[in-house]
C-alpha positions in Angstrom: 117.9 105.4 70.7 118.9 108.6 69.0 115.9 108.7 66.7 113.5 108.3 69.7 114.7 111.8 70.8 112.8 113.2 67.9 109.7 112.6 70.0 109.3 115.3 72.6 108.8 113.8 76.0 105.4 114.7 77.2 105.1 116.4 80.5 103.1 114.4 83.1 101.1 115.8 86.0 102.7 113.0 88.1 106.3 113.2 89.2 108.6 110.7 87.5 110.5 108.5 89.9 113.2 105.9 89.1 112.6 102.8 91.2 114.6 99.7 91.5 118.4 99.1 91.1 120.7 100.8 88.6 120.6 97.5 86.6 116.9 96.6 86.9 115.2 99.9 87.5 112.7 102.0 85.5 111.2 105.5 85.5 107.6 105.5 86.6 105.0 108.3 87.2 104.8 106.9 90.7 101.8 108.9 92.2 99.7 107.5 89.3 100.1 103.9 90.7 97.3 103.0 93.1 97.2 100.1 95.7 94.5 98.4 93.6 96.7 98.3 90.5 97.8 95.1 88.9 101.4 95.1 87.4 102.8 92.5 85.1 106.5 92.3 85.4 107.9 90.2 82.6 111.5 89.1 82.9 112.9 89.0 86.4 116.3 87.2 86.2 118.0 87.7 89.5 116.9 91.3 90.2 113.4 91.9 91.5 114.3 95.4 92.9 111.8 97.1 90.6 109.0 94.8 91.7 109.9 95.0 95.4 110.3 98.8 95.3 107.0 99.3 93.5 105.2 97.2 96.1 106.9 99.0 99.0 106.0 102.4 97.6 102.4 101.7 96.4 101.2 98.4 97.8 100.0 97.3 94.4 99.9 93.7 93.2 102.8 92.5 91.0 102.7 89.3 89.0 106.3 88.3 88.1 106.9 86.1 85.0 110.1 84.3 84.2 110.6 80.7 83.1 114.3 80.4 83.7 115.3 78.0 86.6 117.7 80.5 88.1 115.0 83.2 88.3 112.7 80.7 90.0 115.5 79.8 92.5 116.2 83.5 93.1 112.6 84.4 93.8 112.1 81.3 96.0 115.1 82.4 98.1 114.0 86.0 98.6 114.1 86.5 102.4 110.9 88.4 102.7 108.7 88.1 99.7 105.7 90.4 100.1 102.3 88.8 99.6 101.6 91.2 96.8 104.3 89.6 94.7 103.2 86.4 92.9 105.5 84.3 90.7 104.5 82.5 87.6 107.0 80.0 86.1 106.3 80.7 82.5 107.3 83.5 80.1 105.2 85.9 78.1 105.3 86.0 74.3 103.0 86.3 71.3 101.8 82.7 71.4 101.1 79.9 73.9 103.4 76.8 73.9 106.9 75.6 74.5 109.8 77.5 72.9 113.6 77.3 73.0 115.3 79.9 75.3 118.9 80.5 74.3 121.5 81.0 77.0 123.8 84.0 77.3 127.5 83.7 76.3 128.6 84.3 79.8 127.4 81.5 82.0 127.4 83.8 85.0 124.6 85.8 83.4 121.0 84.9 83.7 119.2 86.5 80.8 118.0 84.0 78.1 116.6 85.0 74.8 114.0 83.6 72.4 115.7 85.4 69.6 119.1 84.2 70.5 120.5 87.7 70.7 124.0 86.4 71.7 124.2 83.7 69.0 124.7 80.8 71.4 124.0 77.1 70.8 122.8 76.2 74.3 119.1 76.4 75.0 116.4 75.2 77.3 112.7 74.4 76.6 110.4 76.7 78.5 106.6 77.4 78.5 105.3 80.6 77.1 101.8 82.2 77.2 100.3 85.4 75.7 99.3 88.2 78.0 95.7 87.3 77.3 96.3 83.7 78.4 98.2 84.9 81.5 95.3 87.2 82.4 92.7 84.5 82.0 94.8 82.1 84.2 95.2 84.8 86.9 91.6 86.0 86.7 92.6 89.5 85.8 90.3 91.8 83.9 93.0 94.4 83.3 96.7 95.2 83.5 97.6 98.6 84.8 101.3 98.5 84.5 103.4 96.4 82.1 107.1 96.0 82.5 109.2 94.2 79.9 112.8 93.1 80.2 112.7 90.1 77.8 115.8 90.2 75.6 114.3 91.2 72.3 110.8 89.6 72.7 109.4 93.0 73.7 108.6 93.8 70.1 106.6 90.6 69.7 104.8 91.1 73.0 103.8 94.7 72.4 102.6 94.0 68.8 100.5 91.2 70.3 99.2 93.6 73.0 98.2 96.2 70.4 96.2 93.6 68.6 94.0 93.2 71.7 91.8 95.5 73.7 94.2 95.4 76.7 95.7 98.8 77.4 97.9 99.1 80.5 98.1 102.7 81.8 101.9 102.5 82.0 104.3 100.5 79.8 108.0 100.3 80.8 110.3 98.4 78.4 113.9 97.8 77.8 114.5 97.9 74.0 117.2 95.5 72.8 117.2 96.0 69.1 120.3 98.1 68.1 118.5 99.5 65.0 117.0 102.9 66.0 114.3 102.7 63.3 112.7 99.6 64.8 112.4 101.3 68.1 111.0 104.5 66.5 108.4 102.4 64.6 107.4 100.7 67.9 107.0 104.0 69.7 104.9 105.3 66.8 102.6 102.3 67.0 102.2 102.9 70.7 101.5 106.6 70.2 98.8 105.7 67.6 97.2 103.6 70.4 97.1 106.6 72.7 100.4 106.4 74.5 102.9 109.2 75.1 106.6 108.8 75.8 107.3 110.3 79.2 110.8 109.0 80.0 113.7 107.8 77.9 116.8 106.3 79.7 118.4 104.2 77.0 117.8 101.4 76.6 114.6 101.8 78.6 111.5 103.7 77.8 108.3 104.6 79.8 105.0 105.4 78.1 101.7 106.5 79.6 98.3 106.0 78.0 96.4 109.3 77.8 92.9 109.6 79.1 92.8 106.4 81.0 
């Protein structure tokens, strides 16, 4: 993340607020988020604190995507799931179809990876859809906030996003690649698409699209 610090964080007119738990939280220009916003939260695991806090504070709609069975059980067992939170039992990637999701080394952990970040041999088959396909299925004409915690697939998803006309106003992502130059290149592509880096809490970044 050191190279990302070469980008000056752009001041925002909206106060930055960290919402969610220490493990699953992100920094968001919270007053920018309106009740009619649609947020896509990709990768839930067993921590929906960001999603629940976002809904509690703004009353916006949050669509949660995670194909892992443990995530499905966790969300089903939430004692008071607000009506603004909808769960979709597939993942988001750069193509539609079934893929192998590789398990973490520690069986007590929940986060699986398309790119097998932990080099394990255990995997499950899970359904994936592009953001465009997910939007069509949900009947959404736009995404206002996109949150990605997807164990390395964030690069694929954001490259696919930039190839479309969909431009969320806020992008929050956890960047899993240890090579700083890949992260720098990603932020440069997002900047070229009209985004500015407003928060950097390694390994998470928050970008806001200007003029939208």
